[in-house]
N, C-alpha and C positions, 0 to 999 in steps of 0.2 A: 775514346772520350765519350762519356755519357751525356745525355741531353742537358742535365743541370749544370755540368761543368762547362758545356758549350755556352750556355746562356750566362754563366758567371763571367766568362771571358767577354761576352758582349756587354754585360753590366759595367765592367771596368772601363769600357770605352765611352760610355754615355754620361752626359750630365743629368739625364732624366732617370726614370725608374724602370726596372725590369722585374717582372713577377713570373715565377714558374710554379707556385704552390697551387694545389688543387682548388682551393677556395676562389682565388682570383680567376682561375680558368673557368670555373663553373659560372661565376658572376658574368663573365663576358661571353658565355656560350650561347646567349640568346639576345634578341633585340625586341622590338614590339611586334614581331611576326610570329608565325606558328612553328618556327624552326629552332633547332638546337644542335650545336656541334662544338665539342670541346677543343679550344685552340691549344697550340703548343706553349704559348707564352703571351703575356700582356706587357706592352711597353708604353710608357708615357714620356714622350720626348719633350725636351725643353727648347729645342731649337732645330734649325734646318740641318745642322751637322749631325745631330742625333738621328734624324730620319735617314740621312744618307748612309750612316753606319749600319742601320737596321736593314736597309735594302741591300747593301753590300753583303751583309751577313746572310740574308735570305738567299741571295744568288749563290754564294759560296757553298752553302749547306743544302741547296736544292729544296728550300721550303718556300713559303709565300708570306705576304703581308696583307692585312685587312685594315684599310684606313677606317677609323671610327671617330665620330664626334659625340653627338647626343645619344646615339643608339636608339633613335625613335623610328627607324625604318620599318615599314610594314611588309616588306617582301623578302626579308632575310638578307639584305645587302651586306650587313656587317657580321654575318655568321660564317664561320669557316674554321678550318683546322690548322691554319698557319699562325703567324704572329699578329695579334691584334695591336694596332697602334692608335691609342686614344690621345687625340690632340686637345681635348677639352680642358684638361687641368692646367697646362702651362702655356700652350700656344694660343693664347686668347687676347692678344694685344691689338688695339687699334693703332696702326702705325702712323698714318698721315691723313689729314682731311684738307681738301681744297674746296672751300665754300663757293668761291667765284666760278670755278669750273665744274662744280658739283660732282666730285668723286671722293672716294675714301679708299684707303688701302688697309686691309685687315689680315690677320692670321686666321687660319681655318677654324680655330676653336672659339671665335667670337660668337656670343649668343645674339640672336636676332633682336629680341626685345631690348637688350642692353645697348645694342648698336643704335637702334632707333631712339632710345632715351638720350643717348649721346648726341644724336643729330638734331633732335627736335628743337633745342634752343636756336639752332641756325635755320629753322624753317624747312628742314630737309628730312627725307626718309629714304630707306631702301624699300622699293615698291612691293615686291612679292612678300606676302605675310602669311605663313602657314598657321594652322590651328595649334601647332606645337611651338609657336613663336617664343614662349617663355622658357623653353629648355632646348630647342634645336640650335644648331650652330651653322654658320655660313658655309663651312666646308661641306657639311652634309647636304645643305640646300643646293650647292653647286653640283655635287655628285649625283643628286637625285633630280636636278632641274625642278625644284619645288615651285609651286604656284601659290595658291591661297585664295581667300575670299574674293579679292578684287582682281583676279587674273583677267577678267574681262577688259579692264583698262590698263593694268600694270604688266600683264603678261607673266612670264615665268623668269626664273633666275637667269636662264640663257639670254634673255633680252637685256640684261643689265651688267653682264661681265665684260669689262674692258680689257683687262690683262690678267694673266696668271703666271706666277713664278712657280715652276715645277721641278721636281726631280724625276728623271726618266728611269726606266727599269735597269739601265746600266750604271746608274749613279750620277749621270751627267746632269748639269743644270740647263734649263731652257726657260725662256720667257715667251709666252704666246700672247699675241696682240694683233690688232688690226694691221693688215698689210695691203698695199696696193698691188696691182698685177705684177709690176716689175720686181717689187720686193719679194713677192711670193715665188716667182720664177727663179730669182736669185737663190732663194733657200733651196729650191729643188735641184739646182745645178751647182751647188757648192762642191768644190773639189775634194773637201774633206769627207770621207765616207763615215760621217758620224751618224748616230741614231737619229738625231734631229733631221738630218738631210734625208735619211731613208723614210722617215715619217712623211715629210713633205712630198717626196717622190711618189710614195704610195697614194697619197691623196690626189696628186695630179693624174697619175695613171688611171686611178679608179674613176674619177669624176669627169675626165675629158673624153672617156670612151662613150660613144653614142649609144651603144647597146646598153651599157650600164645606166646611162642617163634615162633611157626609156623604161628600163626595169624599175629603177628607183621611183620615177614619177608614177608609174602604173601601180606599184605594189605598196608603197609607203602610204600612211594615212593621208586623207585628202587635206589640202592646204587650209580648208575651212575649219578643220579641227584645231582649235587653238592649243588645247592641252594634248601633248603628244610626247610619249616617253618610251616608245618601243625601239629597242636596238640602239645602234649608234646613229647620231643625227647627220648622216651623210646627205640626207635629203635637204637639210637646211644649208649645208655648205655648197651643195650643188647650185642653189639659187643665189650665188654670189659671183663676183668677178674672180678668176678669169673665165669661169665655165658658162655663165649665163650672160655676161656682159650687160648687166642691168645697173651698173654704177654702185652696187653694194659691195664694198671691199670684203675680202675674206678675213675671218678671225677664227682660228682653231679653238678658241675658248668656247665657241658654240658647240663644238664636238665634245669638249671636256664636260660640259653641262649634260648631266644625264648618263655619264659614262661610269658612275658608281665606283670610282677609284680603280678601275681596271686598266686605265691607259697611262696614268702618271700620278704622282703624289704631289698635290698642290700645297705649297707652303705659304704663299701670300696671294691675295686676290685684290685687284683693283675694281671697284664697283661704281657703276653709274648711280647717281642719286636723283631724286625727283622732289619737287616741292610738296609740302604737306597739303592734304586735301583742303578744299574750301571749309570755312568755319561752320556752316550750317549743314546739318544732316537730317534726313527724314526717311522713314520706312513706310511704304504702302504695303499693308498686310492683306493681300487679296485672298478672299475665301472662295473655295471652289467645291462643287458637289461631286467631283470625281477627279482622279489623277489625270485622266485623259484631257479634261478641261484645263488642268494646270499646265500640262505639256504645251497645249495650244496657246494658253495665256502667256507663257514664257516668250513666245514669238511676238506677241503684241507688245509686251513690256520692253523687249529689246529695241523696239523702234523709238523709244523715248530716252535712249542713252543713259541708262542707269549705271551706277558704279558696281553693283553686284545684285544678283538675284539668287536667293536660296530657297530650296524646296523643303517642306516639312509635311510628312503624311500624317494620317489620323492615328496611326499606331503610336507614333511619338507623342502626339498631342494628348491622346487618351492616357498615356502613362503618367502625365502630369496632373491629372484630375484629382487623384487621391493623395498627392504629395502636399503636405501642409505648406512647405516652403514655396512650392511652385504655383499653388492656387492663386496667390496674389499676382503672379506674373501672367495670368490668363486674362488680364483686364481688357485686352483688345479682341478677344475671341468671342464671336457671336454664333450661337448654335453649335452644331457638330459638323464642321467642314471635313470633307474627305481628304482635302489637301489644301495647303496654303503656300503662296509665294510671298516671300519677304523681299521687297524690291527697294533697294537703297539708292537715294539721290543725295549728292553733296553739291551744294551751290553757295554762292556768296550771300544770298538773302533767303529768308524764310518765304518771302512772297514768291520767289521763283519756284520753290519746292511745292507750295500750295498750288500754283498754276499747273505745274507738271502733273501733280496728283489728280487734279480735276480733269485734265485732258486724258490721262491714262484711264481713269474710271469711265469716261465717256466711250473710249475705244473698247474697253472690256464689255460694257453693256451693249454697244453696237454689235459686237461679235457674239453676243449671247453667252458670254463666259463669266462665271463668278456671280456672287450675290451680295458681298459686303467688302468694302474697300477702305478700312480706317487708315488714317495717316497718323503715324506716331512720330512725335518730335521731341527733341531734347535728349542729351546724352544719357541721362539716368533712365529715362523711359525706354530708349533704344536698347540699352544694356539689359533691361528686364526681358525684352523680346528675345534677344540672343540667348539669354540665360535659360529661357524656357526650352528652346530647341536643344541646347547643350545638355540640360538636365534630363530631358526625355531620353537621350541616348545613354546617359549614365545609368538611368533606371533600367533600361533594356539590358545593359551589360551586367546587371546584377541578377540575372536569371539563375535560379538555383539548378545545380546538376551539371552534367557533362555536355549537354547540348548548348552551345554558345554561338553568338553571332560571329561568323568566321570571315576573315579577310581572304578571299579567293577570287571573287569577281567584282570587288567593290570599286575598282578603279577604271572602269571602261569609260570611254568618251567617244561620242559621235557628234557630227555637226548638228546644232540645235534643230534645224529643219527636219532632220531624220528622226528626232527623238520620239515623237508620238508612235510612229510605226515600229521603231526599234524596241521600245518598251512593251508594246503589245506582244511582239514575238518573244521577248525576254520572259514575260510572265507565263507564256505558254510553255516554254522550256522548263521553268521551275515547277509549274503545275504538273507536268508530266511525271515528276519525281516526288510529288506530294509536298513540295516546298514553297515557301513564300518568304518575303523579306521586307524589311523597312526600306523606305525610299527617302533620301534626304540629300541635301548639300547643293553642289554648284551647278544648278540647272542652266544658268546663263551661258555657260561654255559647253553644254552638252554632256556634262559629267554628273551622274547621280550615284551616290554611294549606296551600294546594295550588298547587304550581308545576310546570307541565309543562315539558319540555325543548323549546325552540324556537330556531331560528336566525334572528334578526332582521336578518341580512344577506342573507337569501334571500327573494325576492319571494313565493314560494309560502307560506313560513312566516309572512310578514307578513300575508298574506291569511287564513291559518289563525288567526293571532293575533286578528284581528277576528271571524272566524266563531265561534271558541270563546267569546270574550267575549259575543257576541250570544246564543248558545244557552244558556250558563250563566245569563245574565241572565233568560232566559225561565223557566229552572228555578227560580231564586231567587224570582221573582215568583209562580210556582205555589205555593210553600210560604210565601208571605207573609213572606219574609225581606228582608234588607238586602244590597244588592250590595257595600256597603262596611261592614264591621264596625268597623274602627278606622283604616284607612289613608287614608280619605277618597276623594272623587271626583276632584279635580284635573282633569287632561285625559285620564285613563285611563278613567274611568267616566261622565264628564259626558255623553257622547254618548247614553248609554242611560237617562238620567234621565227624559225624556219618556215612555219606555215603562214604566219601573219605577214611576213615580208617577202616570202617566196625564196626558194632554194638558191637562186642566183644571187640575190641580194644578201642572203645569209652567208654565202661563201665570200662575198666582198667584205662583210664586217668581220668574218673570221680571219681573213687575211690582214685586215686592218689591225686587229688585236695581236696577231702574230708579229706584225711589223713593229708595233710599239713595244711589245712585251714578249720577245721570242722565248724566254725561259719560263713564261707563265708565272711570274712572281706576284703580280699585282691583282689581288682579289679574284683568284680563279674561281670558275664555276658560276659566275654571274654573267648574264647577257649571252655569252656564247659558251658552248660545251657545258651547259647547265644540266645537272642531274635531274631525274624525274621529280615532279613536285611533291611526291609522296615520300621521298627519302628525307631522313634526318628531321622528322617532325618532333615537336617539343615533348609530346606525351607518349608514353608507352601504350601499346595496344593492350586492352584488357581492363578488368574492373579495378577501380581505384581502391587502394588498401583501406580497410576499415581500421580506424585508430580510436580507441576508447579515450575519452577526454573528460575532464572535470567541468570545463565550460561547455555550454550547449551550442553546438555548431549545426543543429538540425536545419536552421534556416538556409544554410548553404549546402546541405546534405553532406556534412562531414568536414573535419579539420583540413584535410588536404585540398578539398574543393574551395574552402575559404582562402587558402594560400594561393590557389590557382586563379583566383579573381584578379590577381596582379597580371595584367596582360602586357606589361613592359612598356607602356607609353611614356613613362619617365617624367610624369608631373612632379615627382619627388626630387627632381634635379633643378628646381628653381633656385636662383641665386638670391642673396640678401637684397640686392638692388631691386629685384622684381617684387619681392615682398612675400607675405604669407608666412606660415610657421613650419611647413614641411620641407625638408628634414633638417633640423638644426645642425646635426653633426656633418651632414653633407655641405651645408652652407659654409661651415667653418673650415672644411678640409678640401672640398671639391673631389672627394674620393668616391667612386662608384660603390664601393663596399659599405658605404655609410648611407646609402639611399634605401628607401623602403623596397624598391625594385631589387637591389642587390641582395638584401636580406631575404626577400621572398624567393629569389632564385636559389639561394643556398638551402633554405628550408625545403623547397619542393624537390631539389635534386637529392638531398641526403635522405629525406623521408620516403621517397618513392624508389630510389635506386640503391638503398643501403644493402650491404651484404651481411649486416649484423642482425641477430635475432630481435634486438630491440632497436628500432631505427632512431630512437632519441639518444642513443649512446654515441653521440658524435661531438667531440670537442670542437670541431670546426663550426658547428652551429652555435655552440656556447660562446665561442670567441666573436663570431660575427654579430650576435645579438647583444653582446656586452656593451656596445656603444649605442644601442637603441635606448634613448632616454625616456621612453614611454610617455611622450608628450601628448599622444593621441591625435596629433595634427593630421596624420594620414587618414584617420577615420573620417574626418570632415573634408579634407582637401583632395584626397585621391578620388578620381572619378568612380572607381570601383569600391570606394570606402573600405579599403584594406586596413584592418586594425592590427598593426604590428605589435602594439603594446599588449594586446590580448594574446597574440601568438607567442610572444616572448614569455609571458607569465605561464601559459600552458606548457610550453617547452621546458621551462625551468623546473616546474613541478615534477615532470617525468625524469629530467636529468638528475635532480637531487635524489629521487627514489633509487637511482642506480649508484650514484657517487657520494651520497650524503650531503648534508647541508653545511656549508662553510660557517665558521664561527661568526664572522662579521655579518653574514647574511642573517643569521639567527638574531644577533643583537639588534640589527636595524628593524627586522620584522617584529620582534617582541618589545620594541621600544615603549609602547603604551604600558605594558606590564612592568617593565624596568623602571619607568618613571613613577609608577604607583609605589613600587618597592622602595625607591629612593626618596620619596617625599618626606617620610618621618625624619630623615637625615639630610634635609634639603641643603644645608650649608656645606656639609661634607661632599654631597653629591655634586653640587655645582663646582666646588673646588677641584674635584677629581676630573670633571669634564673639561677643565681648563688646562690640564697638564698634557705636555707633549708625550709623556710616558704612555698615557692611555691612548692617545691618538696613534702613536707608533704601534702599540700593541694590537690595535684593531684595524690598522691599515687606513687611517684617516690622514688627510693632508695636515701637516703642522701649521700651515698658514690659516687654517679655518678656526673659527670660534664656534664651538658646538652650542646648540640651543640650551638655555638654562631653565630650571624649574621656576615658575612664578612663585612669589611669596605665598600666595594662597591659590589653591585650585579653584576653578570656576564653580564646581559643585560644592566645595567647602563654603564659598561665599554665598552661594544660592542655598537657601534653607527651605523655602516654600514658594509656591506660585506667586509671582510678582504682579500685582494688579495695576491697572492704569489709573491715572488721576482723572477724575471726572467720568463722563459717560464712556463706557467701553465700546470700542469698535470691533471687538471680537477677540478670540483667543488663538494664540499660536504656540506650537511646541518648538522649542529651540533644541537643536541637536548639539550637544556639548562634545564636539569632536576631540580627538586625542591630542591635537596640537594646541587648540584654544584652551582646553581644560587644564592642561598641565604647564604649558610653556608661555602662553600669552593670554592669561585669564583676564587681563585688563581690557582686552578687546571684547571678550565675551560679556564682561560687566557693562561696558559702555553700550553694547548691543541691546542688553536687557533694559537699561535705563532709558535709552533712546526710544525703544518700542513703548515703554510705559508712558513716556512723555507724549508720544504721538497717539496714545489712547488704546493701546493693545495690552491684553493680559498675556503674560508669558509664563510658560511652565517648561521645565526641563524634565522630560519623562525618563523612566528607567530604560537604559539601553546599553549595548556594548559599544566599543570603539567601531570606527567605520570599516576597518579591515584594509585600509589603504596601504599601510606599511607591509602587510603580508602579500598583497597583490603586487606591489612594486618589486618585491624580491622573489616572487614566484612560488610562494607558499599558498597555492590556490585552494587546496583542500581545507586548510585552516580558515582562510577567508570565507569559504563557503559556509562553514559552521557559524561564523560570526554573522554573516549576512542572514542566514536562516533564523538565528536568534533575534536579530533586530527586527525582522519582518514579524515574527511571532509577538514581540513586545510592543510594536508600534502600530500594527495594522488595524487594531480595534480603536485606536485613539485618533489617528490621523484621517482627515477627510477634507473635502473641498472647503468646508467652513472652519476647520481647525487644521491648517496645514503644518507641515514640518519644514522648518527653515534652518539653514546652516551658514556658517561663517567661512570656513575653509573650503574652497571650491573642490579640491581633490577628494575631500572626505564626503561632503554632502552629495556630490554628483555621482558617487558610487551607487547610490540608490537608483539613479536613472540609467546609468551606463551598465555596470557589471552585474548588479544584483539580479535583474530578470534573466540573465543568461547564465547565472551561477547556481541558483538554487534548484532543488529537485522539482519535478513536475507538479507535485501537490501544492507547492508554494508559488508557482509562477504567476497565477492570476492575482494573488495577493501582492506579489512583488510589483507587478505592472500597475496595479491600482495605487499602491503606495508611491510609486514613482511619479504618477500623475499629480500627486499632491505634495511633492517634495520640491523645495525651491531654495536657490541661493538667497541669502538675506537681501542682496541687491535686487533680485527679481521681485521679491515680495514687496519691498518698499516702492520700487518703480511702478509696479502694477497698481498698488493702492493709491499712489499719487495721481496716476493717470485716470483713476476712477473718481478722483476728487475727494478722497477720504483724508488726505494729509494737507493741513493748513500751511501754506508757504510762509505765512506771517510769523510762524514759530521760529523762523530762522533769520539769521543776520542779513542785513542788506549790504554789507561790506563787499567790495570787489575782491575776488580771489582767483588767481590762475592755478590750474591743477594739471600736472602731467600724469597720465594714467598708463601703467603697464599692465596689460591683461594677462591673466593666467592661462596657460596652454590648454588645460582640460576644459576650462570655462569656454574658451573660444571654440573648442571642438564639439562639446556636448551641448552647450547653451549659447551664450553670446555675451560680449562685453557691452552691448547696447544698454542693458539694464543698469550696469554700473555707472555708465556715463549719465543716464537719466537721473539716477539717484543723487549723484554728486552735483548735478545742476539744479536740484530742488531749491537751494538758496538762490534767489533771483539773479544775483550778480556773480555767481560762481561759473567760471568758464573752463571746460575740460578739453584738453587736446590729448588724443591717444597716441602714445609713442608707437610707431610702426614696427615694433619689434616682434620677433618670434619668441622662442623659449629664452628665458633669462640665462640658462646654462647650469643652474643649480639642480633643477629637476629632482626634487626629493633628496635622496642621499647621494645621488650621482656626483655632484660637485664636491662633496665632502671626501670622497674616496681618493686616495693619494694618486692612483694611476690615472684618474680622470680629471684631476685638478686643472691641469694646463688647458685641456680641451674645454673644460667648463668656462674658464676665463676667456678663452678665445671666442666662444659663443656669445658671452656677455659683451665683448668688445665689438661685435658686428654692428649693432645698432643701439642697444640699450644703454650701455655705459656712456658712450659719447653723447647721447641725447640727454642723459641725466646731468652730465658734467656741463653741458651747454645751458641748462636751465638756470634761470635767475634764482638767487637765494630766497627771494620772497615767494617763489612758486612752490606749491606743495607737490611732492612726489608721492603718488599713491599706487598701491598694488594689493590685490586681494589675497595673493598666495604667500604663505609664510616663508617658503623657500625663496621666493622672488625677493622678498623684503631683506632677507639675510644676504642674498647675492648682491643686491644693489648697494647695501650698506658697506659690505666688505670690498666691493669693486670700485666704489666711488667715494665712500665716506659720507654719503648723504643719508640722513634718517628718512625712512619711508613709513607712511601711515596706511593702515587698512582703510578702505572707504567708509567703514563703520565709524572709525575714529574721526575722519574728516567731517562726516555729517553730524556726529555727536558734538564735536567742538563748534559747529556752526549754529547750534541752538542759541536763540536769543537769551 
């Protein structure tokens, strides 16, 4: 029986999903680490019974299982050649909450942020909070023993696990929980020779042996190291009854935490909860003249009982100086500090925080450490401080080329007292190899994230990768630290565990693994018997393939390197509850293949490892990109600014050159020309557009109503420049985009009349359509010609005093987004200059109003509530803030923005019959319910033409463009 037949047999036994196709296996071949290994299959279980069936199957067929949740692990924990079991899609229920006793029972696929949102109304939270909280899952946090920003006071996941329902490697059920000595010994002496009994016996024999006790205490990280994730936590169990007799009862859950799914498969977890932090927070942002000062300053700050202390070095701070968005977040920075400590205090009153801050400053000055100690208060201001640190790291991750900040020694932790000496020696080791790295993060607990720049496509750097890891491991051991503070061993650090813990202890944990998992079914190759860290790296050794493209990818040094900017951190896995716009299709389906990460994995795999003469000739890529709706959210929300819409357009251009352009694609792309051809026969054209015969012929959903031609095109109505009434405030050029011009000219007319009324002269210059329809369907070369023509026609007209403004976001923002990266070199400077002076209609009006050029008295004083749905590309490339400002120019107009992502229509996507159902599902996530809940007297407004059509068809509510709302508000 072949492999596919075997898995077909498994599929028939499961309620969940089984995938053996190459695409799914490629998508799950990586996590957020530097590793890649193609699994045999991917399963998404719906329940505990499914997991048992998969484990039984693995045991019978001598393969393995790899438990996986969010896939955010940095050490390769969920990379392997067995069966990946993704619990995040279905096994994500909150089972039970007990507020009085402060515990909750969850399935392993529950997201951390969603859990804390559920708990917040009860005044409770799950303490450990990782930086990946908006996409990681509780199962992964337990497997990895995750910590987070406030580990100084909340500890790690290990400190909060009360019970765990598990399936052992033989398929048997077990519940691990707190046991007193009698209960523990009873488990050891159970007459049934079950796997559970053998597990308890092994623990007793291991930890009651005095030689073992001595070795464990001598070789494991010092107890003063709060963050410790090396090997199995037998050192933690040793310090419980019955071994130490200190009154601390044993709980094997503490061993499961950090075991990375190698001992048992956890199906339910009972978690301890803690109260929400005090109401008031403050950050003392201490400035230092050197990193050494900051290391010593950390010890001073710890005496004042902070909730967290984070380090940020000057490299990160300097990265934010030239960033327009982040300059405003440098409000608290004085001079050019070499290092900064952000010290957080949470207290019941602001007075307490002020008092602590004053005392802390006195202690710093007394010790001769630091020169500026501003106190930042208020959630909004504190968020800006954290945003600065996060943004700096994002900017660093966008370094062009193959040398990238690499996770290899980023997770070391030593006792804070040792940190000054440890870091001095650390820098000496890196300097020996001509390397340096940024220094940031959790200094309070002795963990500073350190990522040197390495090129893992270069054989010499791969060897250096190993050398540095080995030398830093020796340094960590010298200071009795942990090689992994929070990211885990995985396949990145497992090689060094025999050295870190000593051979005797390594043999103990090997025997422990063999006892729990004699057939090596559960996530093999992690923690023990780990292959060398240089095996199964994500990238091939050698030069990246050069691929000729229409878009300019020189900023990233090529198309492939632009794709490789996706490092797998999984920010694209945010749910609709958490918010944001990326990725709409993932939010609607919870399928990994609909994330930016999944699509990037497929692109990278097939373009770099293709056996075809043209690597674009892969239907697998075509199919996986088909459900990317080109919303552009990833360009803004992905920390690495991965622009999947741009990748999709570029790929389709190459794919169509091989396979030809489908008829429907041509019709959609050339819609502007077709509209012009149909205008002389407008009545007939509109009638044909209504027929199901046409829709069926071109593959559109019969449920859809296709946009009709306006009675008069905007250009037909406009015959000459329209002057303002009274004293002119200036001249603007209005871009008559293809949608407004032909389908919604009434909006364009109102825009011109409104501008005239406000005192502006308006001219529609000669220009082509925007090219948006061509870009959306992958006809990039045609779009390039249109972009070039528009630049030639407009560049001499448009300036800072005579800007170009547009109504449809997707059209006008092409000038700022795609045009500079699309045209040939001789037009790039002109494209960039034109982009600087091109604005959304909303941006122009809001700016003029803020300058005091628009008289508020021209508008009604009536009260009006407005619900605004922002356009995806506007959110990504510009902002909806200007639309909100414009709509609130009438003094009693109040705007609330619907917290929706994409509407689901996404240009032509929602019209296409195979996408109709998913399109509606996206609309139902947030947008449709919010519109239905709106009062009838509330105005629903949306700048995007597709959005307005989607809302109308999904809810029956008429939607106005913001231009229409403001025009109708004129007195």
